[in-house]
N, C-alpha and C positions, 0 to 999 in steps of 0.2 A: 963351290966346296958342299961335299956331299956325303954325309957320314951314312955307311953303309953297319946295320947292326944284323945277328944272325936271330933266327927265331927259335923256338924248339923243336924246328924240322932245320933241317940242315940245307935244303933247297930254297927255304919261302925266306926272303928278305924283309928287314924294316928299313926301309929308306929315309933319311929325313934332308931335305935339302936347307939350306943355310938360310935364313932370314936375315936380311938386312934392315934394322930399323932406325927411324927418326921420328920428331916428332908428328908428322903427318901420318906415320903409323908402318908398314914393312912391304919389302917387295922382296920376289924369292924366285927362283927358276925352277918351278915345276917339273921340267923334262928337261934335259940339256944331253945331247946323244953323244958331245964328246967327254963330259963329265963321269957317265956312265960307264964309258971304253975304256974310260983311265981306273975304274973300279973293277974292271973286268967282265961287265953287264954290257954284253951286245945283244941289241933287241931290233928288230924291224918291224916297229908297231905302224900300224895301217887304219885303225879305225879307233875313234874315242867315241865312249859311251858317256850318259848323262843319264842321272836317275834322280827322280824326286820323291819322296815320302811323305805324306800329309801326317800321319798317325807315329806316334812312339809304339815300339813294338813291333811295327812289320820288318818281316825278316824276309830276304829275298834268296833263295840256294836253298839246297846245296845243287852248284850247278856246275857242267863240263860241257866243252864241246870235244866231239872223239874224232880221231884221224880221220881224214886226212887233213882235216882242219880246223886241228887243237888250237888252241889258245894260249898265251904266256899273256898274263894280266899285271900289268902296274894301278893298281886301287889307291883314292885317296879321297877325303869325305871334305867337302868346300864348303860345309854350312850344317851345323850341329854335330853329331857324334854316331860312330857305328863300334858295335866288335864285330870285326873281321875275322872271317874264318877261313882256314884250308886243311883240307885234307889230303893224305896222302893214298892214292889209290894207283901207286905202279906196281904191278905183280913182279914180286920175287925183291921188294924195296925192305931195307932193313926196320923201316918206317911205316910199312903199311897197314894203313888202318888207323894212325895216329894222326892228332889235329895240334893244331896251333890257335891261337887267337888275340889279336890285339887291335885295343881302343885305337880308332884314327880319328880327330876331328878336326873340324878348322883349328881352333887353337892351339893341337899339339904340331899340326903341319907334316903328323908321316903320312909315309904311304907303305903298301904292302906290297909286293912283288909275289906273284903267284907263278910259278911254273907252268907250264904242259904236265899233266900226271896228276892234277891235284885238281878235288873238287874244293870249288868257292861260295861263300855266301856272309851276309852279313845280319845284323839284325841294327833297325836305327836305335840310339837310346835315347831321343828326344823328337820331337815333332818337327815338323817341314826340315828334313832332314834331306840336304843332296851330297850325291857320292857320282865321282868322275873318274874312269877308268879307261886306259889304256889296251888294247890287244894287239896282238901279232898277227890277228886272222880276221877277216871280216865274218859276221854272224852267218852261220849255213842253217838252217832247220832242219836239214835233215842228217845234219852230226850231232843236233842237241839234244843234252838229255840232264835228268835231273833227280836227284838221292833226297830220300825222305830226312828233314832236318833236323830229329830226333831222334835218329838210327844211328850214327857214329858216336854216339858218349859223349857229343860237346857238353860241355857245362856252359851253357848261355849267362850272362850276367844275370845276378839278384836282383829281382824288380826288375829286369827290362821289359817286359808282356806280363799281363793279368795272368796267373795263373789256371783263373777260374777258364777264363776263355782261347788261353796259347796265344801265341804270335797273330799278325794278320798276315795272310799270305794268299798269294796266285791262285788261280783253281790250279795252274802248271803243279807248283808245288805242294798243293795239297793232297794230289794224284801223285806224286813222286812213288819211286817204288824202293822199299826199305834198304838199308845197305847189307843185309844177310842175303837178300837173292841179287844186289847187282854186279854183276859182270864186268869186270872193267876190261875197257880197251889199249890199257895203255900199260908197258912192261918197263920196269926200271934196266936203265943204261940205255935204251932205245931213246932216238930224240924223234918226236911224234910230229 
């Protein structure tokens, strides 16, 4: 059983696999291609990624991988909690430049399906957080890109990082270009 719910952006979906619990705990199928296909979602995921963030307020993003190596992503938090975001950057899209955000946690079991043509990022809401996600293409450094985390109008959760210091960022994310100068390689209606 898989619950599929819309987010604020039509093509970004919130998936919640059913958990079967008893006195020992619970069991869940985090990915099942047949159940996804029954829901009309067919993806050929080829790479799994796993990140660990030691500090609360670690922000990873906003990332994308341009064609011909663009990636669909299915993101879940397996330890702790994150605020996961997607920004529509498909030229010609009626929701171009708009964003959606969802809390994913080990407790709620939600997953966010971020299709090609969207920037993706997240901030950790506590220490020692682990995130795992499936990708429909392998990492390609020559197609990798990043947009500045605070240039898209995203309203990050109150208290998610120390406002005096801001988020914990990688060098790549600290040097990312602002959304105002970003030239998107994605076009609405084209499958990257």
